[in-house]
C-alpha positions, 0 to 999 in steps of 0.5 A: 692766205698762208695756213698760219693766217687762216685762224682756227676752224669751227668759229663764226665771226660777226661785226655790226654797226650797232649805233654805239659810236654813231659814226658808221663804223662797225662797233660790235663784234661777236665770235662764237664756236659751232662746237662746245668749248673749254674756256678761261678768262681773267678780268680787271680788279678795279673797284669800278669794274663795269657790268660787262665784267660782273656779268661775264664772271657768272657765265658758265661754259661760254661759247664765245664773246660779244664786244661793244666798242667805244662805250665802256658802260661803266658807272651807269648803275642798274640801268647799265647792268640791265643794258649789258644783260640785254646785249648778251641776250641779243647777241646770242640770239642773233648769232644763234649761239650758246652762252656768251661773255660780254666785253665793253670798251670806251668812254666811262659813265655813259649808257649804251644807246640801247634802243638803237642797239635793240633795233639793229641787233634784232634785224637780219644779221650779216654773213660771217666775217673774218678775224681781221673784221673782229680785230678792227671792230673792237678798236677805240683810239687804236690806230690799227687792228692787232692780230697774231696767228700761230699753229701747234701741230694740226691746231691753229690759234688766233689772238686779237687785242685792243688797247692803247691807253688806260693800260697798267693791267692788274690781272689781264689787260684792255681786251684780248681774246684767243681762239683755238681749235686745239682740244685742251681740258678746262683745268689745263687751259685755265692754268696755262692761260693764267701763266701766259697772262702773267708773263705778257699782258701783266708785263705791259704798261702804257700810262699806269692806269688800270681800266675798269673793263679789262678782259682777257679770254681764251676759247678752245673748241677741240676741232683739231684734236689734242696737242702737246700742252707745253708746246701749246703754252709756248706758242700761246705765250709767243702770240700774247707777247706779240700782241703786247708789243703791238699794243705798246707800239700803238700806245696813245701818242707813242713813237717808240717801243720801250722794253725793260728787262730786270735780271739778278733780282732776289726773285721774280716779284722784285724783278717785276716791281723794279721793271714796272718802276722804270717802264712807268716813270714819266721821266724815263718815258720822256728820256726815251722819247727824246733819245736822251741817254740820261741813265740817271733817270733809270737809276732814279726809278730803281732807287725809288723802290724804297722797300727793296732794302737789299738793292745796293747801288754799287752792285747795280748794272744798267745798260741802254740799247745793250750798251753799259752806262752804269757804273761805267759811265760813257764818254762823249763819243759813246753818248753820241752813239747812244743818242743815235741808237735811241733815235730808232723806234725801239729802245731797250733798258737792262738792269742787273741787280746782282742779288739772285736769279729773278727776272722780269721783262716789262713793255711800254712806250714813250710819253709824247705830246700826242698822248696829252693832246688826245686825252685832254679832249677824249670826250669833247 
């Protein structure tokens, strides 16, 4: 295994079949540090945030995380809150670990099978596993595990994420976890991580829906010593964007990665609003799916940002797959070439508002019959 694929030192990984999914797959993952950590975490802003999120917000100096997959344990009342607290205790005891964050993902409105979980987590635990095992165990409707590895000097970083639907983050996103053996002071780690989240996970949208369970966290145990913080932030950003693209490509029913870049905005906030309007438009998403160079869908999505009063249609420039389509409208031959370009597995849209120096890139996917089919029978 290449060095950059080994992941950071000083952590143990456990995965178990806790009986949550009731299909024989490992559905519980735990990652713990053998050394004191600094950590940072951000969570969903949903008014229906689950007890895992509420519980984790109160954890001081977490030394790892336990993730329950295929059951969100949301809207389950006081019993669900008690179940989450018991899971936290059972996982810490079984992994011989300090305080743990708790994350949960899956169907909303159902309690954990806590009696089964209590029995299985109270039995002898398996030998420690791999980062790949962790990334696989946290999947729900994902078709493949999502990992990214990087190095900063002598230190290593691994990132893992899950999520393919109910993704329009408003803080962090689905579930995403990073572990490093770099020594990073707590205040610096929190500042860096929040900046990275804003540039990556908050730039992602699959279907405009914000999860009740979104959690993103990073742990740094310092085993490899200090690293240059600007380099650390740059590497962490690259890894987070790698995971974002993996999630977008694996969006429920997705066949294409969609990247939308807005430049020339009044400021970064305006650029983000316009980029999200485009990437979230069902008409744009179906245009991308059908490889139809209907640039009118893009200007529609820009135009519906009706509060952005300084956007002037005559100044806007639009490109599809790096080829101009507005205001210089393509001829028949160019449209045919665009159809060919858009038939690949990645489509880019660029919009220049020509107002200022604000920029933002959003990531998403096309909208297919597969998304409708999967979500029309999610619990049945």
